[in-house]
C-alpha positions, 0 to 999 in steps of 0.5 A: 260125790262118791269120793267122800268129799263134801260138796259146797256148790253155793257161793256168796260173792261180794262186790266192792265200790270199785267193782272188784268181786271176791268170794266170801265163802262156799256153802252146802245149801242155797238157804245157808248162803243166802242167810250169810249174804243177807246178814252181810248186806244188812250191815249197811256198807256199800258193798253188794252181796249175792249168791251163785251156784257152781255148776258141775263144770266149775262155772257159776250162775247167779241165783236170784 
């Protein structure tokens, strides 16, 4: 971006046992987001964690 803001296009998303989804955090790189998701997933809780990228129009797409 040219306006001096930092772009954090990678999201870590958590889904709980009831299907509710929450944004855990935003990250600059997919590798950084995946590291966080893997760390949270390894704790052994029943929640699911995954990484998504925010598109330029604000929509998200799951990154596998």
